[in-house]
C-alpha positions in Angstrom: -8.8 -5.1 13.4 -9.3 -6.6 9.9 -11.3 -9.8 9.6 -14.6 -8.5 11.1 -17.3 -9.0 8.5 -18.3 -5.6 7.1 -21.9 -6.7 6.7 -22.0 -7.7 10.4 -21.6 -4.1 11.7 -24.7 -2.0 12.2 -24.9 0.7 9.6 -24.6 4.3 10.7 -27.3 6.6 9.4 -26.0 8.8 6.6 -27.7 11.6 4.8 -27.7 10.7 1.1 -27.9 12.8 -2.1 -30.3 12.1 -4.9 -29.1 10.1 -7.8 -31.0 9.4 -11.0 -30.0 5.7 -11.3 -31.7 2.5 -12.4 -28.7 0.4 -11.3 -27.6 1.6 -7.8 -25.2 -1.3 -7.3 -23.3 -0.5 -10.5 -23.2 3.2 -9.6 -21.7 2.4 -6.2 -19.3 -0.2 -7.5 -17.9 2.3 -10.0 -16.2 4.1 -7.1 -14.7 1.0 -5.4 -11.2 1.4 -6.7 -10.7 5.0 -5.7 -12.4 4.3 -2.3 -10.0 1.4 -1.7 -7.1 3.7 -2.4 -8.4 6.3 0.0 -9.1 3.8 2.7 -5.6 2.2 2.2 -3.9 5.5 2.6 -6.0 6.1 5.8 -5.4 2.6 7.3 -2.1 1.3 5.9 -3.5 -2.2 5.3 -5.0 -3.6 2.1 -7.2 -6.0 4.1 -8.5 -3.3 6.4 -9.1 -1.1 3.4 -11.2 -3.7 1.7 -13.2 -4.2 4.9 -13.7 -0.5 5.1 -14.9 -0.2 1.5 -17.2 -3.1 1.9 -18.7 -1.5 5.0 -19.1 1.8 3.1 -21.0 0.0 0.3 -23.3 -1.7 2.8 -24.1 1.6 4.5 -24.6 3.3 1.1 -26.9 0.6 -0.2 -29.0 0.6 3.0 -29.4 4.4 2.7 -29.7 4.7 -1.0 -33.5 5.2 -1.2 -33.2 8.3 1.0 -31.2 10.4 -1.6 -32.1 14.1 -1.4 -29.7 15.6 -3.9 -27.6 17.9 -1.7 -24.2 16.4 -2.8 -22.8 14.1 -5.4 -22.8 10.4 -5.0 -19.0 10.4 -4.9 -18.8 13.0 -2.1 -21.4 11.1 -0.2 -19.4 7.8 -0.5 -16.2 9.6 0.6 -18.1 10.9 3.7 -19.2 7.4 4.6 -15.8 6.0 4.0 -14.1 8.6 6.1 -16.5 7.9 9.0 -15.8 4.2 8.7 -12.0 4.8 8.7 -12.1 7.2 11.6 -14.1 4.6 13.6 -11.6 1.8 12.8 -8.7 4.1 13.8 -10.1 4.8 17.3 -7.8 3.3 19.9 -5.6 1.5 17.3 -1.8 1.7 17.2 0.0 3.3 14.3 1.1 0.9 11.6 4.7 1.2 10.7 7.7 -0.3 8.7 10.6 -2.0 10.5 12.8 1.1 9.9 10.2 3.2 11.7 10.6 1.2 14.9 14.3 0.8 15.5 17.8 1.4 14.2 19.2 -1.1 11.6 20.2 -4.5 12.9 23.5 -6.2 12.3 23.9 -9.4 10.3 24.5 -11.4 13.5 21.3 -10.1 15.2 18.7 -12.8 16.0 15.7 -12.5 13.7 13.5 -12.5 16.7 9.8 -13.3 16.9 7.4 -12.0 14.3 5.1 -9.1 15.5 1.3 -9.1 15.0 0.0 -8.2 11.6 -1.6 -5.0 13.0 2.0 -3.7 13.6 2.8 -3.4 10.0 2.0 -1.4 6.9 1.3 -3.9 4.2 1.5 -3.9 0.4 -1.4 -3.5 -2.0 -1.7 -4.4 -5.7 -1.7 -1.4 -8.0 -4.8 -2.7 -9.8 -6.9 -2.5 -6.6 -6.3 1.3 -6.2 -5.1 2.8 -9.5 -7.6 3.6 -12.2 -6.4 2.3 -15.5 -7.9 5.0 -17.6 -6.8 8.0 -15.5 -4.7 10.9 -16.9 -1.0 9.9 -16.9 -0.1 12.8 -14.7 -2.8 12.0 -12.2 -1.7 8.3 -12.3 1.9 9.4 -11.4 0.7 11.3 -8.4 -1.5 8.4 -7.4 1.4 6.0 -7.6 3.6 8.2 -5.3 0.8 8.5 -2.8 0.6 4.7 -2.3 4.4 4.4 -2.0 5.2 2.5 1.3 7.3 5.3 2.7 4.5 7.8 2.1 1.9 5.5 3.7 4.2 5.2 6.7 4.5 9.0 6.9 0.7 9.3 6.8 0.4 7.0 9.8 2.2 9.7 11.9 -0.7 12.0 11.5 -3.8 12.2 13.7 -6.7 10.5 11.8 -8.6 13.7 10.9 -5.4 15.4 9.8 -4.7 12.3 7.7 -8.1 12.6 6.0 -7.6 16.3 5.4 -4.2 15.9 3.8 -5.2 13.0 1.6 -8.4 14.8 0.4 -6.6 18.1 -0.2 -3.1 17.1 -1.4 -3.7 13.7 -3.1 -7.3 13.9 -4.3 -7.3 17.7 -4.9 -10.5 18.5 -3.1 -11.1 22.1 -2.2 -11.0 23.3 1.5 -14.7 24.0 1.4 -15.5 20.5 0.0 -13.4 18.9 2.8 -15.0 21.1 5.4 -18.4 20.0 4.3 -17.4 16.3 4.3 -16.0 16.5 7.8 -18.7 18.8 9.2 -16.0 21.4 10.0 -15.0 24.9 8.9 -12.7 26.0 6.1 -10.4 27.6 8.7 -10.2 24.3 10.7 -9.4 22.4 7.5 -6.7 24.8 6.5 -5.2 24.6 10.0 -5.2 20.8 10.0 -3.6 20.8 6.6 -0.8 23.1 7.8 -0.1 20.9 10.9 -0.1 17.7 8.7 2.3 19.2 6.2 4.6 20.2 9.1 4.5 16.7 10.5 5.3 15.1 7.1 8.2 17.6 6.6 9.7 16.7 10.0 9.4 13.0 9.3 11.5 13.2 6.1 9.4 10.4 4.6 6.8 12.4 2.6 6.4 12.4 -1.2 8.8 15.3 -1.7 10.8 13.8 -4.5 9.7 13.9 -8.1 7.2 11.2 -9.0 8.7 8.0 -10.4 8.1 7.8 -14.2 6.7 4.8 -15.9 9.3 2.1 -16.4 11.7 3.1 -19.1 14.2 0.8 -20.9 16.9 1.4 -18.3 14.6 0.6 -15.4 13.3 -2.5 -17.1 16.9 -3.6 -17.8 17.8 -3.0 -14.1 14.9 -5.1 -12.9 15.9 -7.9 -15.4 19.4 -7.8 -14.0 18.1 -7.9 -10.4 15.9 -11.0 -11.2 18.7 -12.8 -13.0 21.1 -12.1 -10.1 18.7 -13.1 -7.4 17.5 -16.2 -9.1 21.1 -17.3 -9.8 22.0 -16.2 -6.2 25.0 -14.5 -7.8 26.5 -12.1 -5.1 28.8 -10.4 -7.6 25.8 -9.6 -9.9 23.7 -8.5 -6.9 26.6 -6.2 -5.9 26.3 -4.5 -9.2 22.5 -3.8 -8.9 22.2 -2.9 -5.2 22.8 0.6 -4.1 25.5 1.0 -1.5 23.0 2.2 1.1 20.2 -0.1 0.1 17.9 -1.6 2.8 16.3 -5.0 3.4 13.2 -5.5 5.6 11.1 -8.5 6.3 7.8 -8.0 8.1 6.5 -9.5 10.4 10.1 -9.4 11.8 11.3 -6.1 13.2 14.9 -6.8 12.0 16.1 -4.8 9.1 19.4 -4.1 7.4 21.1 -1.1 5.8 24.0 -1.3 3.4 24.8 -3.5 0.5 27.5 -5.3 2.3 25.3 -6.4 5.2 22.5 -7.5 2.8 24.9 -9.7 0.9 26.3 -11.2 4.1 22.8 -11.9 5.3 21.9 -13.6 2.1 25.0 -15.8 2.4 24.2 -16.6 6.0 20.7 -16.6 7.6 19.1 -15.8 4.2 20.8 -18.7 2.4 17.4 -20.5 2.0 16.7 -17.9 -0.8 19.1 -19.7 -3.1 17.3 -21.1 -6.1 14.3 -18.8 -5.7 12.0 -18.0 -8.6 10.6 -14.4 -8.9 7.2 -13.7 -10.5 6.6 -10.0 -11.4 3.7 -8.1 -9.9 2.9 -4.4 -9.4 2.7 -3.2 -5.7 2.4 0.3 -4.2 3.2 2.0 -7.5 6.5 0.0 -7.8 7.8 -3.2 -9.2 7.3 -6.2 -7.1 7.8 -10.0 -7.2 6.3 -13.1 -5.7 9.3 -15.0 -4.4 9.1 -18.8 -4.4 11.7 -21.0 -2.8 13.5 -23.6 -4.9 10.9 -26.2 -3.9 8.2 -24.0 -5.4 6.7 -22.9 -2.0 5.9 -19.2 -1.5 8.4 -17.3 0.6 7.8 -13.5 0.3 6.1 -10.7 -1.6 8.9 -8.3 -2.6 8.4 -4.6 -3.2 11.4 -3.0 -4.9 12.5 0.6 -4.8 15.0 1.9 -7.3 16.9 5.2 -7.8 19.9 6.4 -9.8 20.1 3.1 -11.7 20.3 0.9 -8.6 17.9 -1.0 -6.3 17.6 1.0 -3.1 15.2 -1.2 -1.0 14.1 -4.8 -0.9 10.9 -4.9 1.1 9.9 -8.6 1.7 6.6 -9.3 3.3 6.4 -12.9 4.5 2.6 -13.3 5.1 2.3 -15.2 1.8 -0.8 -17.1 3.0 -2.8 -13.8 2.6 -0.7 -11.8 0.3 -0.3 -14.2 -2.6 -4.0 -14.6 -3.2 -4.4 -10.8 -2.9 -1.9 -10.4 -5.7 -3.3 -13.3 -7.8 -0.2 -15.4 -7.3 -0.6 -19.2 -7.3 0.0 -21.2 -4.1 3.2 -22.8 -5.5 5.6 -22.3 -8.4 5.3 -24.9 -11.1 7.3 -23.1 -13.8 6.4 -20.2 -16.1 3.6 -22.1 -17.8 1.9 -22.7 -14.5 2.2 -19.0 -13.5 0.8 -17.9 -16.9 -2.2 -20.2 -16.7 -2.9 -19.1 -13.1 -2.7 -15.4 -14.1 -5.2 -16.0 -16.9 -7.7 -17.7 -14.8 
């Protein structure tokens, strides 16, 4: 679905509120980050989210002179963004993680053929969706609501239920505000929210656990140990940092592994090409992540790391480096720390 130029689609007429503004572009752009987060939660793809936000901005710009003052600019933009997302979701399949599609594989399982990009939930850089000046408590909630497992759980909801749950539970809109946005009733919104909550509870992949706190000294030490062990390809050191029930997944392949023993066997077998890798830190989906480069400096994967109880619980490696590395500001090859630093500064 992504890839279609947002400006190429015909705008849908939207009723716009009055705004006293001399600089409409700046007023619209001020909402881009939060709208990107909203569209990402709805669509499960950073690239589709950016397309949806661009389409939202195009529609808003074309309708801007017809403002009538019946709602805030923010509410109006969310209404346009919701309509764009609902249109994109018509007839589309649910995006997922490998563990949503099948039971864990064995180390000896063939890796198979990569599935189309539209199959998978993809990662997103924190800076695209998290406001830097937000209240720390709100930021913690926002981080949890872009966690890959939570995005996966959201995809199980019907599109309008998904919008209701995000607006009510993540963004703290009132039932009456959501009803106005959707052109619905408060009773209908409350009913949709109850059904959405029940679906998330049944999935077991909601955001029920306590929000992860900002990296403390112990978590930072764990990540340093992980990087050191992975870059040295030291299986004993990796044994010490991986949780016994940790998982490894590698979209676009459906194969995934559960258990530290199987992960280590895989790394010593089919994954042996990871020896000598270099890891460059990023922030993805509210978690620590790394751009993984092979020993020859070529990109290999964008890793998103989950941790709990002092151990690494999930290695989520996304192999579409041709699109993901530019998205995360990572250079096309690893030329040492100096090269990474200069690329990051540019």
